[in-house]
C-alpha positions in Angstrom: 11.6 5.0 1.3 9.1 2.8 -1.2 7.2 1.4 1.2 4.1 -1.5 0.6 1.0 -1.7 2.5 1.3 -4.9 3.6 2.9 -5.7 6.9 3.0 -7.0 10.5 4.6 -5.4 14.2 4.3 -7.1 17.8 5.3 -4.5 20.7 5.2 -4.7 24.2 5.4 -2.5 27.4 5.5 -3.1 31.5 3.4 -1.2 33.7 3.2 -1.5 37.4 2.7 -5.6 37.7 0.8 -5.8 34.4 2.1 -6.0 30.7 0.7 -5.0 27.6 0.9 -6.2 23.7 -0.4 -4.4 20.5 0.1 -6.4 17.3 -0.5 -4.6 14.5 -1.4 -6.4 11.1 -1.8 -4.3 7.4 -2.9 -5.1 4.0 -3.9 -3.4 0.7 -6.8 -0.6 0.4 -7.0 2.7 -0.8 -7.7 4.3 2.1 -6.8 4.3 6.0 -9.2 2.2 7.7 -8.5 0.9 10.7 -10.0 -1.7 13.5 -9.2 -1.6 16.8 -9.0 -4.2 19.4 -9.0 -2.8 23.3 -10.0 -4.5 26.4 -13.7 -2.8 27.5 -11.6 -1.0 30.5 -9.8 0.8 27.9 -11.8 1.2 25.1 -11.2 5.3 26.2 -7.9 4.9 24.4 -9.3 4.3 21.2 -9.3 7.5 19.7 -5.7 8.3 21.2 -4.5 5.0 19.5 -6.0 5.3 16.0 -3.5 8.7 16.6 -0.8 6.9 16.6 -1.2 4.4 14.1 -2.1 7.3 11.8 1.2 8.8 12.1 3.3 6.3 10.4 0.2 4.3 8.5 -1.3 6.5 5.2 -3.3 4.1 3.7 -4.1 0.5 3.7 -6.8 -1.8 6.1 -5.4 -1.4 9.6 -5.8 -4.2 12.7 -4.7 -3.9 16.1 -5.3 -5.5 18.8 -3.9 -4.6 22.7 -3.9 -7.1 25.3 -2.8 -6.9 29.0 -2.2 -9.7 31.4 -0.9 -9.5 34.7 3.2 -9.8 35.3 3.2 -10.7 38.8 2.1 -13.5 40.5 3.1 -11.9 44.0 0.2 -9.1 42.7 -2.2 -11.7 42.6 -1.8 -13.5 45.8 -1.5 -10.5 47.9 -4.8 -9.0 46.1 -6.4 -12.3 47.6 -5.0 -12.6 50.9 -6.3 -8.9 51.4 -9.2 -9.6 50.3 -9.1 -13.1 52.5 -8.5 -10.9 55.0 -11.3 -8.9 54.7 -13.9 -11.7 54.4 -12.3 -13.4 57.6 -12.8 -9.5 59.6 -16.7 -9.6 57.9 -16.9 -12.8 59.2 -16.2 -11.8 62.3 -17.9 -8.6 63.2 -21.1 -10.3 61.9 -20.8 -13.1 63.7 -20.4 -15.8 61.0 -18.7 -19.2 62.1 -16.6 -20.8 59.7 -12.6 -21.2 58.3 -12.1 -20.9 54.4 -11.3 -23.6 52.3 -8.7 -23.7 49.1 -12.1 -23.5 47.0 -11.9 -19.8 48.3 -9.1 -19.0 47.9 -8.9 -20.5 44.5 -11.7 -17.9 43.8 -10.2 -15.0 45.0 -7.3 -15.6 43.1 -9.2 -15.5 39.8 -11.0 -12.3 41.1 -8.0 -10.6 41.3 -6.7 -11.6 37.7 -9.8 -10.5 36.1 -9.1 -7.5 37.9 -5.9 -7.1 36.1 -6.5 -4.1 33.8 -6.3 -1.3 35.5 -7.5 2.0 35.5 -7.5 3.8 31.8 -5.7 6.9 33.3 -2.6 8.6 31.7 0.0 5.9 33.7 -1.7 3.5 31.4 -2.0 5.1 28.4 1.8 5.5 29.1 2.4 1.8 28.7 -0.1 1.4 25.7 1.4 3.8 23.9 4.7 2.6 24.5 3.7 -1.0 23.4 2.3 0.8 20.5 4.9 2.6 18.8 6.7 -0.2 19.1 4.7 -2.6 17.5 4.7 0.3 14.6 8.0 0.6 14.2 8.4 -3.0 13.6 5.2 -3.0 11.4 7.3 -0.1 9.5 10.5 -2.1 9.2 8.8 -4.9 7.2 7.2 -2.8 5.1 10.0 -0.6 3.9 11.8 -4.6 3.5 8.8 -5.4 1.1 8.9 -2.1 0.0 12.0 -2.2 -1.3 11.3 -5.5 -2.8 8.5 -3.6 -4.8 10.5 -0.8 -6.2 13.9 -3.3 -7.8 10.9 -5.0 -9.2 8.6 -2.1 -10.4 12.4 -0.5 -11.6 13.5 -4.0 -13.8 9.5 -3.2 -15.3 9.7 0.2 -16.1 13.2 -0.3 -17.9 11.2 -3.0 -19.9 8.1 -0.7 -21.0 11.2 2.0 -21.8 13.0 -0.7 -24.5 9.2 -0.8 -26.0 9.1 3.1 -26.1 12.5 3.7 -28.0 11.4 0.7 -30.3 8.3 2.7 -30.9 10.3 5.6 -31.3 12.6 4.3 -33.8 9.8 3.3 -36.0 7.9 5.9 -36.0 9.7 8.8 -38.0 10.0 6.2 -41.1 6.0 6.1 -41.5 5.6 8.5 -44.0 8.1 7.8 -46.0 6.7 4.1 -46.3 3.6 5.1 -46.7 4.8 7.5 -49.5 6.2 4.3 -51.3 2.9 2.2 -51.3 0.9 5.4 -52.1 3.4 6.3 -54.9 3.2 2.2 -56.3 -0.4 2.5 -56.3 -0.6 5.3 -58.3 1.5 4.5 -60.7 -0.2 1.7 -61.3 -3.7 3.9 -61.4 -1.8 6.0 -64.2 -1.1 2.8 -65.6 -4.8 1.8 -65.9 -4.9 5.1 -67.9 -6.5 6.9 -64.3 -5.8 10.5 -65.0 -4.4 11.7 -61.5 -2.9 15.4 -60.3 0.8 15.2 -59.8 0.5 16.6 -56.3 -1.6 14.1 -55.5 0.8 11.8 -54.2 2.2 15.0 -51.6 -0.7 15.8 -50.6 -1.7 12.2 -49.6 1.7 11.7 -47.8 1.6 15.0 -46.1 -2.4 14.1 -44.7 -0.4 10.6 -43.6 2.1 12.4 -42.0 -0.4 14.4 -39.9 -2.3 11.7 -38.5 0.2 9.5 -37.7 2.3 12.0 -35.5 2.9 10.2 -32.6 5.6 13.1 -31.3 3.7 14.2 -28.7 2.7 11.4 -26.7 6.3 10.3 -27.5 7.3 13.4 -25.3 4.9 13.0 -22.5 5.8 8.9 -22.2 9.6 10.3 -21.5 8.6 12.7 -19.0 6.2 9.9 -17.2 9.3 7.8 -17.2 11.2 10.3 -15.2 8.0 11.1 -13.3 7.6 7.5 -12.6 11.7 7.4 -11.3 11.5 10.3 -9.7 8.2 8.9 -7.4 10.5 6.1 -6.8 13.6 7.6 -5.5 11.3 9.8 -3.4 11.2 10.2 0.0 7.2 10.5 0.7 4.4 8.1 -0.2 4.3 6.9 -4.2 1.6 4.3 -3.7 -1.8 7.0 -4.9 1.3 9.0 -7.6 1.9 6.0 -9.4 -1.2 4.2 -9.7 -2.6 7.6 -11.6 0.5 7.9 -13.2 0.1 4.7 -14.7 -4.0 5.7 -16.0 -1.6 8.1 -17.9 0.9 5.8 -19.5 -2.1 4.1 -20.8 -3.5 6.8 -22.1 -0.8 8.4 -24.3 0.4 4.4 -25.4 -3.6 3.6 -26.4 -3.1 7.0 -28.1 -0.3 5.8 -30.1 -1.8 2.5 -31.1 -4.9 4.6 -32.5 -2.7 7.3 -34.6 -0.1 4.9 -36.0 -1.9 2.0 -38.5 1.3 0.1 -38.8 1.7 -3.4 -38.0 4.6 -3.3 -36.2 4.1 0.1 -34.0 0.7 -1.8 -33.2 2.6 -5.1 -31.6 4.9 -3.0 -29.5 1.8 -1.2 -28.4 0.0 -4.4 -27.0 3.3 -5.5 -25.8 3.1 -2.3 -23.8 0.2 -2.3 -22.6 0.3 -6.0 -21.3 3.5 -5.4 -19.4 1.9 -1.8 -18.0 -0.9 -3.8 -16.3 1.8 -6.1 -14.5 3.2 -2.5 -13.1 -0.1 -1.1 -11.8 -0.6 -4.3 -9.8 2.4 -4.1 -8.4 1.8 -0.2 -7.9 -1.6 -1.4 -5.8 0.4 -2.7 -3.0 2.5 0.2 -2.5 1.4 3.1 -0.1 
C-alpha cells in the first residue's frame, strides 16, 4: 500500500445532454494543497469536490480541472429552434417585418452552447462526483504502481544500510582490545625510558576507553529502526511522513556512533552509511 505522491487520473460522466470531464494531477508536498478549476456556474461544488479529493489523497499538491461540454447536437438545435420561434412570435406581436438570416441562426446556436453548463443542483453534482471519483481511482492506481517501484528501491537501499550496520557491529567489540594493545605498547616504551607508571594504569585507561566508545545502545536502536522501517513499508497506511522522521533517527544514531568510535574502519563505514541514508531520504520524500 506504499503510494507515491505523483500521479494523474482522468474521469468522465454524462448527464442530460452534457458530458463532464475531471482531470487530477498530483506532485510532492509535505501537506495537502488543492487547486480546483470549475466552470463559473459550478463554483458551489468546490467544497464538496475538495471533500472527495481528501478521501483518497493524504498529502501532496493536487490540481483538479473540471470541464463540461454539450453532448447532444440535437439539444443545441432544438434550443436554437425554440429561440427562433420565440423571436418570430415576438416580431409578429410587435408588427416587425423581416425574416431571419443564416447568421441569426448561427448566433442563436452559439448562444445555446454558451448556456450548456446546467444549474448547480444535485443532479449536476451527481455527474461531477461520478467523474471525480473515476479520476481519483485512476490517480490512485498510478500512485500505487509508482509506490511499489519506490518501495522496492527503498528495500534494496535499506538492505545495503543494514549490511554497513552489521559491519560496524562486528568491528565494535574488538576496539577495546586493540586499544589495550596499543596502550600496552606505549606504556612499555615509557617504562623502558625510565618513566615509572602504576601497574593498574593500563587497565584503567582501557576501561575508560571501553566506556567512551561503547556503542551498544546506538546499535540496538539502529536495529530497531530497521525493523520499524520494514513494518512501515509493508503496512496498509501512508508511511511517507513516518519514514521521513525515521530517517532523522537513523542519522542521529549513526552520527553518535561516529562520534564515539575513534576508529578509521568505523568512521569510513559511518560516512558510507550517511551517504546512502541521504539517498533513502530523497526517495522517501516521494511517498505519501
